[in-house]
C-alpha positions as CSV (number, residue, x, y, z in Angstrom):
1,X,-76.9,-98.6,-50.8
2,X,-73.1,-98.7,-50.3
3,X,-73.1,-102.5,-51.0
4,X,-74.9,-102.0,-54.3
5,X,-72.4,-99.4,-55.4
6,X,-69.5,-101.6,-54.4
7,X,-70.9,-104.6,-56.2
8,X,-71.5,-102.5,-59.4
9,X,-68.0,-101.1,-59.4
10,X,-66.4,-104.4,-60.4
11,X,-68.9,-104.9,-63.3
12,X,-68.7,-101.3,-64.4
13,X,-65.0,-101.5,-65.6
14,X,-65.7,-104.5,-67.9
15,X,-68.8,-103.3,-69.5
16,X,-69.1,-101.6,-72.9
17,X,-70.2,-98.0,-73.4
18,X,-73.9,-99.0,-73.7
19,X,-73.6,-101.3,-70.7
20,X,-72.1,-98.6,-68.6
21,X,-75.0,-96.3,-69.5
22,X,-77.6,-98.9,-68.6
23,X,-75.8,-99.6,-65.3
24,X,-75.8,-95.9,-64.4
25,X,-79.5,-95.7,-65.2
26,X,-80.2,-98.6,-62.9
27,X,-78.1,-97.2,-60.0
28,X,-79.6,-93.8,-60.4
29,X,-83.1,-95.2,-60.2
30,X,-82.1,-97.4,-57.3
31,X,-80.1,-95.0,-55.1
32,X,-81.5,-91.6,-56.2
33,X,-78.0,-90.2,-56.5
34,X,-77.0,-87.8,-59.2
35,X,-75.4,-89.3,-62.3
36,X,-72.1,-87.3,-61.8
37,X,-71.9,-88.5,-58.2
38,X,-72.3,-92.2,-59.3
39,X,-69.6,-91.7,-61.9
40,X,-67.1,-90.4,-59.3
41,X,-67.8,-93.3,-57.0
42,X,-67.5,-95.9,-59.8
43,X,-64.3,-94.5,-61.2
44,X,-62.6,-94.2,-57.8
45,X,-59.6,-96.3,-57.3
46,X,-59.4,-98.7,-54.3
47,X,-56.5,-96.9,-52.6
48,X,-58.3,-93.6,-52.9
49,X,-61.4,-95.1,-51.5
50,X,-59.5,-96.2,-48.4
51,X,-57.6,-92.9,-47.7
52,X,-60.4,-90.4,-48.7
53,X,-61.6,-88.2,-45.9
54,X,-64.4,-86.6,-47.9
55,X,-67.5,-86.1,-45.8
56,X,-65.6,-86.5,-42.5
57,X,-65.0,-83.6,-40.1
58,X,-61.3,-82.8,-39.5
59,X,-61.1,-81.6,-36.0
60,X,-58.5,-78.8,-35.6
61,X,-59.0,-77.7,-32.0
62,X,-59.0,-80.5,-29.6
63,X,-59.6,-80.6,-25.9
64,X,-56.1,-79.4,-25.2
65,X,-56.9,-76.1,-26.9
66,X,-60.1,-75.7,-24.9
67,X,-58.2,-76.5,-21.7
68,X,-55.7,-73.7,-22.6
69,X,-58.5,-71.3,-23.6
70,X,-60.6,-71.5,-20.4
71,X,-58.0,-69.9,-18.1
72,X,-57.4,-67.1,-20.7
73,X,-61.1,-66.5,-20.8
74,X,-61.3,-66.4,-17.0
75,X,-58.3,-64.0,-16.8
76,X,-60.1,-61.6,-19.2
77,X,-63.1,-61.5,-16.8
78,X,-65.1,-63.7,-19.2
79,X,-65.1,-61.5,-22.3
80,X,-67.1,-62.3,-25.4
81,X,-65.5,-63.9,-28.4
82,X,-64.9,-60.8,-30.4
83,X,-63.3,-58.9,-27.5
84,X,-61.3,-61.9,-26.3
85,X,-60.0,-62.5,-29.9
86,X,-58.5,-59.0,-30.0
87,X,-57.0,-59.4,-26.5
88,X,-55.5,-62.8,-26.9
89,X,-52.0,-61.8,-28.2
90,X,-51.4,-59.4,-25.4
91,X,-53.1,-61.6,-22.8
92,X,-51.1,-64.7,-23.6
93,X,-47.8,-62.8,-23.6
94,X,-48.6,-61.1,-20.3
95,X,-49.7,-64.4,-18.6
96,X,-46.6,-66.2,-19.8
97,X,-44.4,-63.4,-18.7
98,X,-45.7,-63.5,-15.2
99,X,-45.7,-67.3,-15.0
100,X,-49.4,-67.9,-14.9
101,X,-49.6,-70.2,-17.9
102,X,-47.1,-72.2,-20.0
103,X,-48.5,-73.2,-23.4
104,X,-47.0,-75.7,-25.8
105,X,-45.9,-74.1,-29.1
106,X,-48.6,-76.0,-31.1
107,X,-51.4,-75.2,-28.7
108,X,-50.2,-71.6,-28.5
109,X,-50.3,-71.2,-32.2
110,X,-53.8,-72.6,-32.5
111,X,-55.1,-70.4,-29.7
112,X,-53.7,-67.3,-31.4
113,X,-55.1,-68.1,-34.8
114,X,-58.6,-69.2,-33.9
115,X,-61.5,-66.8,-34.9
116,X,-63.9,-65.1,-32.6
117,X,-66.7,-67.5,-33.7
118,X,-64.5,-70.5,-32.9
119,X,-63.8,-69.0,-29.4
120,X,-67.6,-68.6,-28.8
121,X,-68.3,-72.2,-30.0
122,X,-65.5,-73.7,-27.9
123,X,-66.6,-71.8,-24.8
124,X,-70.3,-72.4,-25.2
125,X,-70.4,-75.5,-23.0
126,X,-68.3,-73.8,-20.3
127,X,-70.5,-70.7,-20.3
128,X,-73.6,-72.8,-20.0
129,X,-72.3,-74.8,-17.0
130,X,-70.6,-71.9,-15.2
131,X,-72.8,-70.3,-12.5
132,X,-73.9,-66.7,-13.1
133,X,-72.1,-66.1,-16.3
134,X,-74.3,-65.1,-19.2
135,X,-77.4,-65.2,-17.0
136,X,-80.3,-63.1,-18.2
137,X,-83.5,-62.4,-16.4
138,X,-86.3,-64.3,-18.1
139,X,-88.6,-61.9,-20.0
140,X,-91.6,-60.9,-18.0
141,X,-95.1,-61.4,-19.2
142,X,-95.7,-57.7,-19.9
143,X,-92.7,-57.5,-22.2
144,X,-94.6,-59.1,-25.0
145,X,-97.6,-56.8,-24.4
146,X,-95.2,-53.8,-24.5
147,X,-93.9,-55.0,-27.9
148,X,-97.4,-55.2,-29.3
149,X,-98.7,-52.0,-27.9
150,X,-98.0,-48.9,-30.0
151,X,-96.0,-46.1,-28.6
152,X,-97.5,-42.6,-28.5
153,X,-95.3,-39.5,-27.9
154,X,-96.4,-36.1,-26.6
155,X,-96.9,-35.0,-30.3
156,X,-99.2,-38.0,-31.1
157,X,-102.5,-36.3,-30.2
158,X,-102.8,-33.9,-33.1
159,X,-105.3,-36.0,-35.0
160,X,-107.5,-36.8,-31.9
161,X,-109.7,-33.7,-31.4
162,X,-112.8,-35.6,-30.2
163,X,-113.2,-36.3,-26.4
164,X,-112.7,-39.9,-25.3
165,X,-108.9,-40.2,-25.6
166,X,-107.6,-40.5,-22.1
167,X,-104.2,-40.5,-20.4
168,X,-104.1,-42.6,-17.2
169,X,-101.6,-43.0,-14.5
170,X,-101.2,-44.3,-10.9
171,X,-100.3,-42.2,-8.0
172,X,-98.9,-43.8,-4.9
173,X,-100.0,-42.8,-1.4
174,X,-96.9,-44.4,0.2
175,X,-95.6,-41.6,2.3
176,X,-92.1,-42.0,0.7
177,X,-91.9,-45.7,1.4
178,X,-92.9,-48.2,-1.3
179,X,-92.6,-51.2,1.1
180,X,-95.8,-52.9,2.2
181,X,-99.4,-52.3,1.2
182,X,-100.9,-48.9,0.6
183,X,-103.5,-47.2,-1.5
184,X,-103.1,-46.0,-5.1
185,X,-105.1,-43.5,-7.1
186,X,-106.0,-44.0,-10.7
187,X,-106.0,-40.7,-12.5
188,X,-107.5,-40.2,-16.0
189,X,-107.7,-37.0,-18.0
190,X,-109.2,-36.3,-21.4
191,X,-106.9,-34.7,-23.9
192,X,-109.6,-32.7,-25.8
193,X,-111.6,-31.3,-22.9
194,X,-109.5,-31.7,-19.8
195,X,-112.2,-33.8,-18.1
196,X,-110.6,-35.6,-15.2
197,X,-111.6,-38.6,-13.1
198,X,-109.9,-40.1,-10.0
199,X,-110.6,-43.4,-8.3
200,X,-108.8,-45.2,-5.3
201,X,-107.2,-48.6,-6.0
202,X,-106.6,-50.9,-3.1
203,X,-104.0,-53.2,-4.8
204,X,-101.7,-52.4,-7.7
205,X,-102.4,-55.3,-10.1
206,X,-104.0,-55.7,-13.5
207,X,-107.4,-56.9,-12.2
208,X,-107.8,-54.0,-9.8
209,X,-106.8,-51.5,-12.4
210,X,-109.1,-53.0,-15.0
211,X,-112.0,-52.8,-12.5
212,X,-111.2,-49.2,-11.8
213,X,-111.1,-48.4,-15.5
214,X,-114.5,-50.0,-16.0
215,X,-115.9,-47.9,-13.2
216,X,-114.3,-44.8,-14.6
217,X,-115.8,-45.5,-18.0
218,X,-119.3,-45.4,-16.4
219,X,-118.6,-42.0,-14.9
220,X,-117.5,-40.4,-18.2
221,X,-120.1,-38.4,-20.1
222,X,-118.6,-39.4,-23.4
223,X,-117.6,-42.7,-25.0
224,X,-114.1,-44.1,-24.2
225,X,-112.1,-44.3,-27.4
226,X,-108.5,-44.8,-26.3
227,X,-106.2,-45.2,-23.3
228,X,-102.6,-44.0,-23.1
229,X,-100.7,-45.4,-20.2
230,X,-97.1,-45.7,-19.1
231,X,-95.0,-48.9,-19.1
232,X,-96.2,-50.0,-15.6
233,X,-97.1,-53.7,-15.5
234,X,-100.4,-52.8,-13.9
235,X,-101.3,-51.4,-17.4
236,X,-99.2,-53.4,-19.7
237,X,-100.6,-56.9,-19.1
238,X,-102.6,-59.4,-21.1
239,X,-105.8,-58.8,-19.1
240,X,-106.1,-55.1,-20.1
241,X,-104.9,-55.8,-23.6
242,X,-107.5,-58.4,-24.2
243,X,-110.2,-56.1,-22.8
244,X,-109.3,-53.2,-25.0
245,X,-109.0,-55.4,-28.1
246,X,-112.3,-57.0,-27.6
247,X,-114.7,-56.2,-30.5
248,X,-117.5,-55.0,-28.2
249,X,-115.1,-52.5,-26.6
250,X,-113.2,-51.0,-29.5
251,X,-110.6,-49.2,-27.3
252,X,-107.2,-48.3,-28.6
253,X,-104.4,-49.0,-26.1
254,X,-101.2,-47.1,-26.5
255,X,-98.2,-46.4,-24.2
256,X,-95.6,-43.7,-23.6
257,X,-91.9,-44.1,-24.0
258,X,-89.9,-45.4,-21.1
259,X,-88.4,-42.6,-18.8
260,X,-90.2,-39.9,-20.9
261,X,-92.7,-38.4,-18.5
262,X,-93.4,-35.6,-21.0
263,X,-95.3,-38.1,-23.2
264,X,-98.0,-38.0,-20.5
265,X,-97.9,-34.3,-19.7
266,X,-101.7,-33.9,-19.3
267,X,-102.1,-36.6,-16.7
268,X,-98.8,-35.8,-15.0
269,X,-100.1,-32.2,-14.5
270,X,-103.4,-33.5,-13.0
271,X,-101.3,-35.7,-10.6
272,X,-100.0,-32.6,-9.0
273,X,-103.0,-30.3,-9.3
274,X,-105.7,-32.8,-8.2
275,X,-104.1,-35.5,-6.1
276,X,-101.0,-34.1,-4.5
277,X,-102.5,-30.7,-3.9
278,X,-105.7,-32.1,-2.3
279,X,-104.6,-35.4,-0.7
280,X,-100.9,-34.7,-0.2
281,X,-98.0,-37.1,0.2
282,X,-98.8,-39.0,3.4
283,X,-99.2,-42.8,3.6
284,X,-102.8,-44.1,3.3
285,X,-103.6,-47.7,4.2
286,X,-106.8,-49.7,4.7
287,X,-110.4,-49.7,3.5
288,X,-111.4,-46.8,5.6
289,X,-108.9,-44.5,3.9
290,X,-110.0,-45.9,0.5
291,X,-113.7,-45.1,1.3
292,X,-112.7,-41.5,2.4
293,X,-110.8,-41.1,-0.8
294,X,-113.8,-42.3,-2.8
295,X,-116.0,-39.7,-1.1
296,X,-113.4,-37.0,-1.6
297,X,-113.0,-37.8,-5.3
298,X,-116.7,-37.9,-5.9
299,X,-117.0,-34.3,-4.8
300,X,-113.7,-33.3,-6.4
301,X,-114.7,-34.6,-9.9
302,X,-117.8,-32.4,-9.9
303,X,-116.0,-29.4,-8.4
304,X,-113.2,-29.6,-10.9
305,X,-115.1,-30.5,-14.1
306,X,-118.0,-28.2,-13.5
307,X,-116.5,-25.1,-11.8
308,X,-112.8,-25.0,-12.4
309,X,-111.8,-23.3,-15.7
310,X,-108.4,-23.9,-17.2
311,X,-106.4,-22.6,-20.1
312,X,-105.9,-24.7,-23.3
313,X,-103.0,-24.1,-25.6
314,X,-103.9,-22.6,-28.9
315,X,-100.6,-22.2,-30.6
316,X,-96.9,-21.8,-29.9
317,X,-94.4,-19.9,-32.0
318,X,-90.7,-19.7,-31.5
319,X,-89.2,-16.2,-31.7
320,X,-85.5,-16.5,-31.4
321,X,-84.7,-18.1,-28.1
322,X,-88.2,-17.7,-26.7
323,X,-91.4,-19.6,-27.3
324,X,-94.5,-17.4,-27.5
325,X,-97.6,-19.4,-26.5
326,X,-101.2,-18.3,-27.2
327,X,-104.1,-19.8,-25.2
328,X,-107.8,-20.0,-25.6
329,X,-110.0,-18.2,-23.1
330,X,-110.3,-20.2,-19.9
331,X,-113.2,-22.7,-19.9
332,X,-114.3,-25.5,-17.6
333,X,-114.1,-29.0,-18.8
334,X,-117.9,-29.1,-19.1
335,X,-117.8,-26.0,-21.3
336,X,-115.0,-27.6,-23.5
337,X,-117.1,-30.7,-23.8
338,X,-120.2,-28.8,-24.8
339,X,-118.3,-26.9,-27.5
340,X,-117.1,-30.1,-29.2
341,X,-120.7,-30.9,-30.3
342,X,-120.3,-34.7,-29.8
343,X,-123.1,-34.9,-27.2
344,X,-126.7,-35.2,-28.1
345,X,-129.2,-32.6,-27.1
346,X,-130.5,-34.7,-24.2
347,X,-127.0,-35.5,-22.9
348,X,-126.0,-31.8,-23.1
349,X,-129.2,-30.8,-21.2
350,X,-128.6,-33.4,-18.5
351,X,-125.1,-32.1,-17.9
352,X,-126.4,-28.5,-17.7
353,X,-129.0,-29.6,-15.2
354,X,-126.3,-31.3,-13.2
355,X,-124.3,-28.1,-13.1
356,X,-127.4,-26.2,-11.8
357,X,-128.0,-28.8,-9.0
358,X,-124.4,-28.8,-7.8
359,X,-123.5,-26.2,-5.2
360,X,-119.8,-25.4,-5.5
361,X,-119.7,-24.2,-1.9
362,X,-121.2,-27.5,-0.7
363,X,-118.7,-29.5,-2.8
364,X,-115.8,-27.5,-1.5
365,X,-117.0,-28.0,2.1
366,X,-117.2,-31.8,1.4
367,X,-113.7,-31.7,0.1
368,X,-112.4,-29.8,3.2
369,X,-114.3,-32.2,5.5
370,X,-112.8,-35.2,3.8
371,X,-109.4,-33.7,4.0
372,X,-109.8,-33.1,7.8
373,X,-110.9,-36.6,8.3
374,X,-108.0,-37.9,6.3
375,X,-105.7,-35.9,8.5
376,X,-107.2,-37.5,11.6
377,X,-106.9,-40.9,10.0
378,X,-103.3,-40.3,9.1
379,X,-102.4,-39.0,12.5
380,X,-104.2,-41.9,14.2
381,X,-106.5,-39.7,16.2
382,X,-109.7,-41.6,15.5
383,X,-112.8,-40.4,17.1
384,X,-115.3,-42.9,18.4
385,X,-117.8,-41.9,15.7
386,X,-115.2,-42.5,12.9
387,X,-113.9,-45.7,14.5
388,X,-117.2,-47.4,15.3
389,X,-119.6,-46.2,12.7
390,X,-119.6,-46.0,8.9
391,X,-118.0,-43.0,7.2
392,X,-121.4,-41.5,6.5
393,X,-121.9,-40.8,10.2
394,X,-123.1,-37.2,9.7
395,X,-126.8,-36.5,9.8
396,X,-128.3,-33.9,7.4
397,X,-128.6,-31.4,10.4
398,X,-124.9,-31.9,11.1
399,X,-124.0,-31.4,7.4
400,X,-126.1,-28.2,7.3
401,X,-124.4,-26.8,10.4
402,X,-121.0,-27.7,9.0
403,X,-121.9,-26.1,5.7
404,X,-123.1,-22.9,7.5
405,X,-119.9,-22.8,9.5
406,X,-117.9,-23.3,6.4
407,X,-119.7,-20.5,4.6
408,X,-119.1,-18.1,7.6
409,X,-115.4,-19.0,7.5
410,X,-115.1,-18.2,3.8
411,X,-115.3,-14.5,4.6
412,X,-112.2,-14.7,6.9
413,X,-110.4,-17.6,5.2
414,X,-108.1,-15.3,3.3
415,X,-106.8,-13.9,6.6
416,X,-105.7,-17.4,7.7
417,X,-103.8,-18.0,4.5
418,X,-100.1,-17.6,4.5
419,X,-99.1,-14.4,2.6
420,X,-96.8,-14.8,-0.4
421,X,-93.2,-14.1,0.3
422,X,-92.0,-11.2,-1.8
423,X,-88.9,-11.7,-3.9
424,X,-85.9,-9.7,-2.7
425,X,-85.3,-6.6,-4.7
426,X,-82.2,-6.6,-6.8
427,X,-79.3,-4.4,-5.6
428,X,-79.4,-0.9,-7.1
429,X,-75.7,-0.3,-6.7
430,X,-76.0,1.6,-3.3
431,X,-74.2,0.3,-0.3
432,X,-76.5,-0.9,2.4
433,X,-73.9,-1.2,5.2
434,X,-71.0,1.0,6.4
435,X,-67.7,0.5,4.6
436,X,-65.4,-1.3,7.1
437,X,-62.3,0.3,5.4
438,X,-63.7,3.8,5.3
439,X,-61.1,5.1,7.8
440,X,-58.3,3.9,5.6
441,X,-59.9,4.2,2.2
442,X,-56.9,6.2,0.8
443,X,-54.2,4.2,2.5
444,X,-55.1,0.8,0.9
445,X,-54.7,2.1,-2.8
446,X,-51.4,3.6,-1.8
447,X,-50.1,0.3,-0.6
448,X,-51.3,-1.5,-3.7
449,X,-49.7,1.1,-6.0
450,X,-46.4,0.8,-4.2
451,X,-46.6,-3.0,-4.0
452,X,-48.9,-4.4,-6.7
453,X,-48.2,-8.1,-5.8
454,X,-48.9,-7.7,-2.1
455,X,-51.4,-10.3,-0.8
456,X,-54.7,-9.8,1.1
457,X,-53.5,-11.4,4.3
458,X,-50.4,-9.1,4.5
459,X,-52.6,-6.0,4.0
460,X,-55.0,-7.2,6.6
461,X,-52.2,-7.7,9.1
462,X,-51.1,-4.2,8.5
463,X,-54.6,-2.9,9.1
464,X,-54.9,-4.9,12.3
465,X,-51.6,-3.4,13.5
466,X,-53.0,0.1,12.8
467,X,-56.4,-0.4,14.4
468,X,-56.9,-3.8,16.1
469,X,-60.3,-2.7,17.5
470,X,-61.7,-2.0,14.0
471,X,-60.2,-4.8,11.9
472,X,-60.2,-8.6,12.3
473,X,-60.1,-11.9,10.4
474,X,-63.8,-11.4,9.4
475,X,-62.7,-8.6,7.0
476,X,-60.4,-10.8,4.8
477,X,-63.1,-11.7,2.2
478,X,-64.2,-8.1,1.8
479,X,-60.6,-7.0,1.5
480,X,-60.0,-9.6,-1.2
481,X,-62.9,-8.2,-3.3
482,X,-61.5,-4.7,-2.8
483,X,-58.1,-5.7,-4.1
484,X,-59.6,-7.6,-7.0
485,X,-61.7,-4.5,-8.1
486,X,-58.6,-2.3,-7.8
487,X,-56.5,-4.5,-10.0
488,X,-59.2,-4.8,-12.6
489,X,-59.6,-1.1,-12.7
490,X,-55.8,-0.6,-13.1
491,X,-55.7,-3.1,-16.0
492,X,-58.6,-1.4,-17.8
493,X,-56.8,2.0,-17.3
494,X,-53.6,0.7,-18.8
495,X,-55.4,-0.8,-21.8
496,X,-57.4,2.4,-22.3
497,X,-54.2,4.5,-22.2
498,X,-52.5,2.2,-24.7
499,X,-55.4,2.4,-27.2
500,X,-55.5,6.2,-27.0
501,X,-51.9,6.7,-28.3
502,X,-52.0,8.3,-31.8
503,X,-49.0,6.4,-33.2
504,X,-46.3,4.1,-32.1
505,X,-43.0,5.7,-31.3
506,X,-39.9,4.6,-33.4
507,X,-37.9,1.9,-31.8
508,X,-40.8,0.4,-29.9
509,X,-42.9,-2.6,-30.8
510,X,-46.4,-2.0,-31.7
511,X,-49.0,-3.0,-29.1
512,X,-46.5,-3.3,-26.2
513,X,-46.8,-0.9,-23.2
514,X,-43.8,1.4,-22.6
515,X,-41.5,0.1,-20.0
516,X,-42.6,-3.5,-20.4
517,X,-40.1,-6.0,-22.0
């Protein structure tokens, strides 16, 4: 291409106007260059062609500038280009003053005139090869899932009045130590009705959580429409995301904001009311504990959803600095579910029959029995029956006897409960103890009137000299309060007397107490 243009340059100058036009047409068709570009190349003189630097990169900052810039970057604790650009004048002057660097005048001028983008470009290879600098943890797999999943705040449930929208969370039975393996509990609560489910989870991973959600879905008396979880990787993973997005599932997956537990207020409340109150905070490990939790939660779900009414917020109105909340009459989750009208007649009838068959006392006895067995399991006091046989070691006769004993204990159960501690009554202004300064109640004000600036320690020393049997170092704090009250009363008396004067006397300044300069 260049040879063709060089060969045509010699011919171009000797051709006529028409010949030049034809030559330009041929070169344009041959090279594909623009006509103006060809004219500039053909009209260029030989000396200009040799000395032209067009198209060539003129390097301004050589390796000597990079060599001078690296120690400055290290001395600044590896700042970014914009911050280092602002610091360079003071940094170069300080390092040269203390003898750490000595830059040549040309290199120093180029270092101080380079832009922040040039600093980042020159330091890019150094940053890449230096260990630890600029290192970022590679994004985890669940980060992409979190970006795709929609965020739902605590006010995002206003449009979801039908049952089936659940908040789920994991509760750790770690005993205060997250090291090692222990059991987790998956808690789910329905926003519209308060229907709650709990299931034990052996391992905290996406597959185990998904299996627990699938089992939980089978227990629900209504279709599952949506799941709202926190940012735990056990929930925010591709496995659960794909399962929710499957066409045959049709489940909407949302998440709360990070470090905003109020976004999941309903399930956070159930974590304390259902799990911590019933199971506690001890560490649970092993399959036996998981089976006990499963038996406990099976009785707890019926007892809670069928026989435990709760309040549901109706409205909240702010009146000044207070919020006035109105609630609906307390109803059980089953009653709330039946009021929604989403169930068919057969489904509603089945749930009513279930409530008739369930004995709340028997369910409560099962819960207490599981709690006692969990306590034995936690303490390590395994009986031979629990250690050698399955957990369903009780016969129907034993269960009946335990239930009868539990029923008999209900009459006296309130006696074993710990009574509520009454709040201390506020002080009514009457002294409950004898005044320690009663013997010298008139002497102390006299000393303070004569010497207003006297300290509490000096007054206490005088009292000890008067009566060493009565006074001691333990009375200093009481005496300090007595002196403070006396001085406050005196100031108030002076201010009141000054404000009661009808007029200011001639020759005195208004608002200044008599005798005070």
